[in-house]
N, C-alpha and C positions, 0 to 999 in steps of 0.2 A: 878235521877228518875229511878226506876227499870223498867225492861222490862215489868213486869206485869202491872204496873201502866201506862206505855206508851200505851200498848195494850188496857187497860181499857179506857183510855182517847180517843183513836182512836175509840173504839166501841161506847162510849157515843156520840162522834161527829157524827158518822154514824146514830145513832138513831135520833139525833137532825136534821140532814140533811133530814131525811125521815119524819120529823114532828111527831115523836113518843115521847110522853111524858115520861119523866123519873120519874116515881112514886117511892116512897121509896122501895116498894116491887120489882119493876123491877130492880132498882139499886142494891138491895141486891142480887137478883138472878144473875145478870150480874157480880157483884163483886165476888161472890162466885165461879162462873165458872172460872174467871181469877186468882183466888188465891188458889183454892183447890188442884191443882197439881194432879188431878186424873181424873177419868171417872165416875162421879156420876150418879145415877139414879134419877128420879124425886122424889122418896120417900126419898132418902138420902139428897137431897137438901132441901126438905121440913123439914125434921127432924132437919137439921143443923140451919135453919133460923126461925122456928116457935116460939121458945122461945123469940126471940127478936121482931118478927113481929107477934103479936097475931092474926091479921086479915088476915094473909096469908093462902091460901088454896092450896091443891094439884093442883086444876084446874088452879090457878093463876101461879104456878110454870110451869106447862105444857104449858099454853098459852104463857108465856114469852119465854120459850125455843123454841117454834114454831116460834115466831117472830124473835128471834136471829138466828135460823137456816135459815129462809127465807132470812135474810139479809147477810148470810155468816159469821156471827160472831162466830158460833159454828158448830160442826158436830154432827150428830146423829149416834150412832154406834149400830148396831143390832148384837147381838151375837148368837151363836148356841143355847144358852139356851132360846132364844126368849126375853131376857131382852133388854131394850133400855138404853144405857148410852150416856152421852154427853161429848164432848171434846172441849175445847177452843183452842186447837192447830188445826188450819184449814189447814195447809199445809199437803200434802200427806205424810203419814207415816204408819207404820205397828203397830200392837198390839200383845202382847202375854198375855194370860190369864191363871192364875193358876187354874187347875182343882180341886184343893183342897179347897183353901180359896176364890177364885174368884177375887183376885187382878189383875188389868189390868195395863200393863206397855207399854209405847211408845217405839218403836224401829225405829230409824232413819237410813235410808240408803241413799247413794248418789242418787241424782236425775239425770236423770230419772231412775226409778227402772229398772233393767235388766228384771225382770218379766213382767213389763208393756210393755216394748219395744218388748219382745218376743211375747206377746199376740197380740199386734198391728200387728206385722209382720205376725203372723200365721192366723189372722182373717180378717185383713184389716180394723178393727175398729180404730177410733181415740178415745182412752180411755180418758175420761174427769175426771172421778172420779173412784178411786179404793180403796178397803178396803180388806186387808188381815188380817186374824186373825189366830194366832197360839196358841196352847194350850199345857200346860205342868205343871210341878210342880215348884213353885217358890223356891228360895234359903231358905227362912224362913221355909217353909213347909218341904223341904228336910232335913234341920237341925233338925227340931222337930221329923221327922220320924226316923232319924238316932239315936237321943237321946233315943227314945222309944225302939229301937232294942238293944242298948247297955245296957239299964237298965233292 
């Protein structure tokens, strides 16, 4: 069994434990989150699923993501561009976003993060949740821009 399916099974068990019905649309959104390997927006999830689930609405996607977030199954990411993206990787990690194409990539660092520890020491806070976003140009966009300069 792959890690994705194990995590999906765990998520479904948590929904069942909370007496939350697993409708076909809810399962589709949950499965998409655990298999997309990205940080989709509500609109991206909707577009990916609407052809198979004709009765799916943007509101249904949003409402299910809200339930998943409340149960700790996903994280909601807010970016500098005010978009909201969703991540099925719930352990603390960083993100880097391409300023050109918008792709977002996970960056894992050893726990606890040195930055988190430094901020706790400087402020006296017990940091529970942290989100650090870095921005730059991804390798694909760099390659494309270098090709344009050469040609």
